[in-house]
C-alpha positions in Angstrom: -26.2 12.4 -17.2 -24.5 9.8 -19.5 -21.6 7.6 -18.3 -18.5 9.5 -17.2 -15.6 8.6 -19.4 -12.6 8.2 -17.1 -8.9 7.8 -18.0 -6.8 6.0 -15.4 -3.2 7.3 -15.2 -1.0 5.1 -13.1 -1.8 1.4 -12.7 0.1 0.4 -9.6 -1.4 -0.5 -6.2 -3.7 2.5 -5.8 -4.4 3.0 -9.5 -5.4 -0.6 -9.9 -7.8 -0.4 -6.9 -9.4 2.8 -8.3 -9.7 1.2 -11.8 -11.4 -1.8 -10.2 -13.9 0.6 -8.6 -14.6 2.3 -11.9 -14.9 -1.1 -13.7 -17.7 -2.1 -11.3 -19.6 1.2 -11.2 -22.4 1.9 -13.7 -21.8 5.6 -13.8 -18.2 5.4 -15.0 -16.7 4.0 -18.2 -13.0 3.5 -18.4 -11.7 4.9 -21.7 -8.0 4.0 -21.2 -5.3 2.8 -18.9 -2.0 4.6 -18.8 1.4 3.6 -17.4 5.0 3.6 -18.5 5.6 -0.1 -17.7 3.6 -3.3 -18.0 1.2 -2.6 -15.1 -1.5 -1.6 -17.5 -1.4 -4.9 -19.3 -1.5 -6.8 -16.0 -4.4 -4.6 -14.8 -6.4 -5.2 -18.1 -5.9 -9.0 -17.6 -6.9 -8.8 -13.9 -10.1 -6.9 -14.8 -10.9 -9.3 -17.6 -11.2 -6.3 -19.9 -9.8 -4.9 -23.1 -9.5 -1.2 -22.3 -7.3 0.9 -24.6 -3.7 1.0 -23.3 -1.3 4.0 -23.5 2.3 4.7 -22.5 1.9 8.5 -22.8 -0.8 10.4 -20.8 -0.9 13.4 -23.2 -1.5 11.1 -26.1 -4.2 9.3 -24.1 -5.9 12.6 -23.2 -6.0 13.6 -26.9 -7.1 10.2 -28.1 -9.8 9.4 -25.6 -11.1 12.9 -24.7 -12.2 11.8 -21.2 -14.6 13.6 -18.9 -12.5 12.7 -15.8 -9.0 11.5 -15.0 -7.7 9.4 -12.1 -4.1 10.1 -11.2 -2.2 7.5 -9.2 1.4 8.2 -10.3 4.4 9.2 -8.3 4.0 12.5 -6.4 6.5 14.5 -8.5 4.3 14.0 -11.6 1.0 15.0 -10.0 1.1 18.7 -10.8 2.0 18.4 -14.4 -0.5 15.7 -15.2 -3.3 17.3 -13.2 -2.8 20.7 -14.8 -2.9 19.2 -18.3 -6.0 17.2 -17.4 -7.9 20.3 -15.9 -6.9 22.3 -19.0 -8.3 19.6 -21.1 -11.7 20.0 -19.4 -11.5 17.0 -17.1 -12.5 16.5 -13.5 -9.6 15.1 -11.5 -9.3 12.5 -8.8 -5.7 12.5 -7.5 -4.0 10.4 -5.0 -2.5 12.1 -2.0 -0.4 14.2 -1.7 -2.0 16.8 -4.0 1.5 17.7 -5.4 5.1 17.4 -4.5 5.3 21.0 -3.3 3.0 23.5 -1.6 3.2 25.9 -4.6 2.3 23.0 -6.9 -0.8 22.2 -4.7 -1.8 25.8 -4.8 -1.5 25.9 -8.6 -3.8 22.9 -8.9 -6.4 24.4 -6.6 -6.3 27.7 -8.5 -6.6 25.8 -11.9 -9.6 23.8 -10.6 -11.3 27.1 -9.6 -10.5 28.7 -13.0 -11.8 25.7 -15.0 -14.8 24.9 -12.8 -13.7 21.3 -12.7 -13.8 19.1 -9.6 -10.5 18.2 -7.9 -10.7 15.4 -5.3 -7.7 14.2 -3.2 -7.5 10.6 -2.1 -7.7 10.9 1.6 -8.9 7.3 2.1 -9.3 7.5 5.9 -12.0 10.2 5.5 -14.1 7.5 4.0 -13.5 4.9 6.7 -16.3 4.5 9.3 -13.9 3.1 11.9 -11.6 6.1 11.6 -14.7 8.4 11.7 -15.7 6.7 14.9 -12.1 7.0 16.2 -12.1 10.8 15.7 -15.7 11.0 17.2 -14.5 9.2 20.4 -11.5 11.5 20.6 -13.8 14.5 20.7 -15.2 13.1 24.0 -11.8 13.1 25.8 -11.6 16.8 26.7 -8.6 19.0 26.0 -5.6 19.0 25.6 -5.1 15.8 23.7 -2.0 13.6 23.3 -2.0 11.8 19.9 0.4 9.0 19.1 0.5 7.4 15.7 2.9 5.5 13.4 3.0 3.4 10.3 6.4 1.7 9.8 6.8 -0.6 6.8 9.3 -3.4 6.6 9.5 -3.6 2.9 11.2 -6.0 0.4 10.9 -6.9 -3.2 8.3 -5.0 -5.2 7.3 -2.8 -2.2 10.9 -1.7 -1.5 11.1 -0.7 -5.2 7.9 1.3 -4.8 9.3 3.0 -1.7 12.6 3.9 -3.3 10.7 5.4 -6.2 8.5 7.4 -3.9 11.6 8.7 -2.0 12.9 10.3 -5.2 10.4 13.0 -4.6 9.1 12.8 -1.0 10.0 11.5 2.4 7.9 8.9 4.3 6.7 11.5 6.8 5.3 13.7 4.0 3.9 11.0 1.8 2.2 9.0 4.6 2.2 11.7 7.2 -0.5 13.9 5.5 -3.1 11.2 6.4 -2.4 11.3 10.1 -1.7 15.0 10.3 -5.2 15.4 8.8 -6.6 13.1 11.5 -4.9 15.0 14.3 -6.3 18.3 12.9 -9.8 16.7 12.9 -9.3 15.5 16.4 -8.2 18.8 17.9 -10.1 21.2 15.7 -7.3 23.6 16.7 -4.6 25.5 14.9 -1.2 23.9 14.7 1.5 26.2 16.1 4.9 24.5 15.5 6.5 21.3 14.4 9.8 19.6 15.2 11.0 16.5 13.4 14.0 14.1 13.1 15.0 11.8 10.3 17.8 9.5 9.2 18.9 7.9 5.9 19.5 4.2 6.4 20.2 3.1 2.8 22.5 4.2 0.0 19.8 3.1 -2.4 17.7 6.3 -1.8 18.6 9.9 -2.7 21.3 11.5 -0.6 19.1 14.4 0.3 16.2 12.2 1.6 15.7 9.8 4.5 13.7 6.7 5.0 12.9 7.0 8.7 11.3 10.1 10.2 9.4 11.2 13.3 7.5 14.4 13.7 5.9 16.3 16.7 3.2 18.9 16.5 2.0 21.5 19.0 -1.5 22.9 18.8 -3.0 26.2 20.0 -5.3 24.4 22.5 -2.3 22.7 24.2 -2.7 19.4 22.4 0.4 17.6 21.1 0.9 14.7 18.6 3.6 12.6 17.1 3.8 10.4 14.0 6.6 8.2 12.8 7.1 6.4 9.5 10.0 4.2 8.2 10.3 2.3 5.0 12.7 -0.4 4.0 14.1 -3.9 4.6 15.9 -2.7 7.8 12.8 -1.3 9.5 11.5 -3.0 12.6 7.9 -4.3 12.3 7.5 -4.5 16.0 4.6 -2.3 17.0 4.5 -0.9 13.5 0.9 0.1 13.9 0.1 2.5 16.7 -3.0 4.7 16.6 -4.2 6.1 19.9 -5.1 9.3 21.7 -5.7 10.3 25.3 -7.1 13.3 27.1 -8.4 14.3 30.6 -11.4 12.0 30.2 -9.6 8.9 29.1 -8.1 7.3 26.0 -9.2 5.8 22.6 -7.0 3.3 20.7 -7.3 1.4 17.5 -6.4 -2.3 18.3 -5.6 -4.2 15.1 -4.0 -7.4 16.2 -4.3 -9.3 12.9 -3.0 -6.3 10.9 0.0 -6.1 13.3 1.1 -9.7 12.6 4.7 -10.1 11.5 5.3 -9.8 7.7 2.3 -7.6 7.1 3.7 -4.1 7.7 4.0 -3.3 3.9 0.6 -4.8 3.0 -1.6 -1.9 1.9 -4.7 -3.7 3.2 -3.3 -3.8 6.8 -2.7 0.0 6.8 -6.5 0.7 7.1 -7.4 -2.2 9.4 -8.9 -1.3 12.8 -10.7 -4.5 13.9 -11.7 -2.9 17.2 -11.6 0.4 19.1 -10.8 0.4 22.8 -12.3 3.2 24.9 -10.8 3.8 28.3 -12.5 6.0 30.9 -10.3 7.9 33.4 -12.9 8.6 36.1 -11.9 7.4 39.6 -13.9 6.7 42.8 -12.9 7.8 46.3 -10.4 4.9 46.5 -8.8 6.0 43.2 -10.2 3.0 41.4 -11.7 3.2 37.9 -15.5 3.5 38.0 -16.0 2.1 34.5 -14.6 -0.8 32.5 -13.0 -0.3 29.2 -15.4 -0.3 26.3 -14.6 -2.4 23.2 -16.2 -1.4 19.9 -16.1 -4.3 17.5 -15.3 -3.2 13.9 -15.3 -6.7 12.3 -17.6 -5.6 9.5 -15.4 -2.7 8.5 -14.7 -2.2 4.8 -11.5 -3.6 3.3 -9.1 -1.6 1.2 -10.9 -2.1 -2.1 -14.3 -1.1 -0.6 -12.6 2.1 0.8 -11.4 2.9 -2.8 -15.0 2.2 -4.0 -16.2 4.8 -1.5 -13.7 7.3 -2.6 -14.9 7.0 -6.1 -18.5 7.3 -5.1 -17.6 10.5 -3.4 -15.8 11.7 -6.6 -19.0 10.8 -8.6 -21.1 12.7 -6.1 -18.9 15.7 -6.4 -19.3 15.8 -10.1 -23.0 15.0 -10.4 -24.1 17.2 -7.5 -21.6 20.0 -8.1 -20.3 19.8 -4.5 -18.4 22.7 -3.0 -14.9 21.2 -2.4 -13.3 24.3 -1.0 -13.0 22.9 2.5 -11.8 19.5 1.2 -9.0 21.2 -0.8 -8.2 23.6 2.1 -7.7 20.7 4.5 -5.6 18.8 1.9 -3.4 21.9 1.5 -3.1 22.5 5.2 -2.0 19.0 6.1 0.6 19.1 3.3 1.9 22.5 4.5 2.4 21.0 8.0 4.1 17.9 6.5 6.5 19.9 4.5 7.3 22.0 7.6 8.2 18.8 9.3 10.5 17.9 6.4 12.1 21.3 6.8 12.6 20.6 10.5 14.4 17.3 9.7 16.8 19.0 7.2 17.5 22.1 9.3 17.5 20.6 12.8 15.3 23.4 14.0 11.7 23.8 15.2 9.5 25.3 12.5 6.8 27.9 13.5 3.7 27.6 11.4 
């Protein structure tokens, strides 16, 4: 197969990282960079390249006739751009969430099936060996599980602008929550039964019908429970912004990321995937109710950084195209986590528990 011509639509944080991956991979050839602002010029300069630049994605699709498209725009644009790309005969890599609505996500999955083109969603943690190990260790803890996770971001400057733009279409517990809801579902391998969530709007700079802090709780069929919280903005506390742990009858597993948790790093995208080490605690007691085993520390110092994780995502996208992978489970999981996240959003706005 000749090189895959790929059009990069959206050149912000994630779009730039994906473009860098394509730029370095022999199997891809970037045929254009698309953005409404000057991020495409900055990206071209950063890559030391001279890729064609476009303000309009439809014009870019017509002019470059790509084999594949990478979509890293704001969520409320995902459905329209992806549908147009699939109809144009392109494979699509799209940043999470798949779309800004459940119906929109279902439309994209249906269109992918109709066109026979691959649709891959950017669930970056599924390509992270440390998170794979975290989930693997959680499976050894017995049932039910208690899962506790958060990612609060004390943002300012450029990142606060990014967050405000994101909140024009989605809340933090939907945009970020899909990652960690997906992790919880992988840990329990059980059906979620209901969700309850709370949220609060802490800034007049965001839409009146949205909120920049939210916390959700999920109940699973096997008795497991989990919570996740996410807050964005200059007023958000960065104390203990990064909590990722789970415990069950046999003990506990926790991600310990001391460097990632340093003050001033909570809105740094690279810190969001850091693990550094995994702590495994064993609950077994002797006849004197003393622990029989010491905690086990698993050193993850050689873990991939954010850019390498994006490289791995794109290698998976390439594999899906070249080997004609069946992505039905991949898309079903993406849709499932989004449905749960939107149910949490509904719970915030109605003040009621939502049965799934």
